[in-house]
C-alpha positions as CSV (number, residue, x, y, z in Angstrom):
1,X,82.7,313.1,93.9
2,X,80.2,315.7,94.8
3,X,79.6,316.6,98.4
4,X,76.5,315.4,100.2
5,X,73.7,318.1,100.2
6,X,73.3,317.6,104.0
7,X,76.8,318.9,104.5
8,X,75.6,322.4,103.5
9,X,72.5,322.4,105.8
10,X,74.5,323.9,108.7
11,X,75.8,326.7,106.4
12,X,72.3,327.4,105.0
13,X,70.9,327.7,108.6
14,X,73.8,330.0,109.6
15,X,73.2,332.3,106.6
16,X,69.4,332.4,107.4
17,X,70.1,333.2,111.1
18,X,72.5,335.9,110.1
19,X,70.0,337.5,107.7
20,X,67.3,337.4,110.3
21,X,69.6,338.9,112.9
22,X,70.6,341.7,110.5
23,X,67.0,342.5,109.7
24,X,66.1,342.7,113.4
25,X,69.1,345.0,114.2
26,X,68.1,347.2,111.2
27,X,64.5,347.4,112.4
28,X,65.6,348.2,115.9
29,X,68.0,350.9,114.9
30,X,65.6,352.6,112.4
31,X,62.7,352.5,114.8
32,X,64.6,354.3,117.5
33,X,65.5,357.8,116.2
34,X,68.6,359.6,117.4
35,X,67.7,363.0,118.6
36,X,70.1,365.2,120.5
37,X,70.3,368.7,121.9
38,X,73.0,370.6,120.1
39,X,75.0,373.7,121.0
40,X,77.5,375.9,119.1
41,X,81.2,374.9,119.3
42,X,83.0,377.8,121.0
43,X,84.7,380.0,118.4
44,X,82.9,378.7,115.4
45,X,79.5,378.6,113.7
46,X,79.3,374.8,113.9
47,X,77.0,372.9,116.2
48,X,77.4,369.6,117.9
49,X,75.7,367.3,120.5
50,X,76.0,369.0,123.9
51,X,76.8,365.6,125.6
52,X,80.2,365.5,123.9
53,X,82.8,366.3,126.5
54,X,85.7,366.9,124.2
55,X,84.7,370.4,122.9
56,X,83.6,373.6,124.7
57,X,80.0,374.4,123.8
58,X,78.2,377.8,123.9
59,X,74.5,377.3,124.5
60,X,71.5,379.6,124.9
61,X,68.8,378.7,127.3
62,X,66.0,380.6,125.5
63,X,66.5,378.8,122.2
64,X,66.7,375.0,122.0
65,X,68.4,373.4,119.0
66,X,67.7,369.8,118.4
67,X,69.3,367.6,115.7
68,X,67.7,364.5,114.2
69,X,69.7,361.9,112.3
70,X,68.1,359.3,110.0
71,X,65.0,359.1,108.0
72,X,61.6,360.2,109.4
73,X,59.1,357.5,108.5
74,X,56.2,355.5,109.8
75,X,58.5,353.2,111.7
76,X,60.0,355.8,114.0
77,X,57.5,358.7,114.3
78,X,56.4,357.6,117.7
79,X,60.0,357.6,118.8
80,X,60.5,361.0,117.2
81,X,57.7,362.5,119.3
82,X,58.8,360.9,122.5
83,X,62.5,361.8,122.0
84,X,61.5,365.4,121.2
85,X,59.6,365.7,124.4
86,X,62.4,364.1,126.4
87,X,65.0,366.5,125.0
88,X,62.8,369.5,125.8
89,X,62.2,368.2,129.4
90,X,65.9,367.6,129.8
91,X,66.7,371.2,128.7
92,X,64.1,372.7,131.1
93,X,65.4,370.5,133.9
94,X,69.0,371.5,133.3
95,X,68.4,375.2,132.6
96,X,65.2,375.9,134.5
97,X,64.1,377.8,131.4
98,X,61.3,377.0,128.9
99,X,62.7,377.7,125.5
100,X,61.0,380.4,123.5
101,X,62.1,378.9,120.2
102,X,63.0,375.4,119.0
103,X,65.3,374.8,116.1
104,X,64.8,371.4,114.5
105,X,68.0,370.6,112.6
106,X,67.2,368.0,109.9
107,X,70.5,368.2,108.0
108,X,71.0,364.5,109.0
109,X,67.6,363.5,107.5
110,X,67.8,362.0,104.0
111,X,64.2,361.0,103.6
112,X,60.7,361.6,105.0
113,X,57.4,359.9,104.2
114,X,53.8,361.1,104.7
115,X,53.6,359.8,108.3
116,X,56.9,361.6,109.1
117,X,55.5,364.9,107.7
118,X,52.3,364.4,109.7
119,X,54.5,363.9,112.8
120,X,56.3,367.2,112.1
121,X,52.9,368.9,111.7
122,X,51.9,367.7,115.1
123,X,55.2,368.7,116.7
124,X,55.0,372.2,115.1
125,X,51.4,372.6,116.3
126,X,52.2,371.5,119.8
127,X,55.1,374.1,119.9
128,X,52.7,376.8,118.7
129,X,50.3,375.9,121.5
130,X,53.1,376.5,124.0
131,X,53.9,379.8,122.3
132,X,57.2,378.4,121.1
133,X,58.6,379.5,117.7
134,X,59.3,376.3,115.7
135,X,61.9,376.6,112.9
136,X,63.7,374.1,110.7
137,X,67.3,374.1,109.6
138,X,69.4,372.2,107.1
139,X,66.6,370.6,105.1
140,X,68.0,368.8,102.1
141,X,66.5,369.5,98.7
142,X,64.7,366.2,98.6
143,X,63.2,366.6,102.1
144,X,62.3,370.2,101.4
145,X,60.5,369.1,98.2
146,X,58.6,366.5,100.2
147,X,57.6,369.1,102.8
148,X,56.6,371.6,100.1
149,X,54.4,369.0,98.2
150,X,52.6,368.3,101.5
151,X,52.0,372.0,102.1
152,X,54.1,372.0,105.2
153,X,56.5,374.8,104.0
154,X,53.6,377.1,103.1
155,X,51.8,376.4,106.4
156,X,54.8,376.9,108.6
157,X,56.1,379.8,106.5
158,X,59.2,380.0,104.3
159,X,60.7,382.4,106.9
160,X,61.0,379.5,109.3
161,X,63.3,377.5,107.1
162,X,67.1,378.1,107.3
163,X,70.1,376.8,105.5
164,X,71.9,375.9,108.7
165,X,71.5,376.0,112.5
166,X,73.6,379.1,112.9
167,X,71.4,381.1,110.6
168,X,68.3,379.8,112.4
169,X,69.8,380.7,115.8
170,X,70.6,384.2,114.7
171,X,67.0,384.7,113.4
172,X,65.5,383.3,116.6
173,X,67.7,385.4,118.9
174,X,66.8,388.6,117.0
175,X,63.0,388.1,117.3
């Protein structure tokens, strides 16, 4: 004998609720970008979030390095702008020094759309208005191609793109 269709109603509703909840969590997480100030791990050329207590960090006050993780797209560009300003304000409050250069580490970015590129244009322009040097580090080939197609690489200048944060830091310090 086949089970009654009504016996599965509760399971169907549970699956629908689970899917809806998963979608909401995904939207929430992707719309809130993770941006962190990073510093060099003492004795190495690797950089990590300065809020980590388990490793000694070497940090400059005149050059601010910021890491972004996740895609840069229309759903989180407002958060990107807000978080960038927050990280800079926190840096200035903690060090009492306005950074002369800002390194934007995008090694954790796997995709960027046109709205994300526009947001980077605006951030770079705002830094130039403050007389800050804006450089990018760790761009993946895909992201670099997207930035190149949009004219961002030519406008910013290829000399402001670096393979990693350490190379960008060395270049910013020597200016």
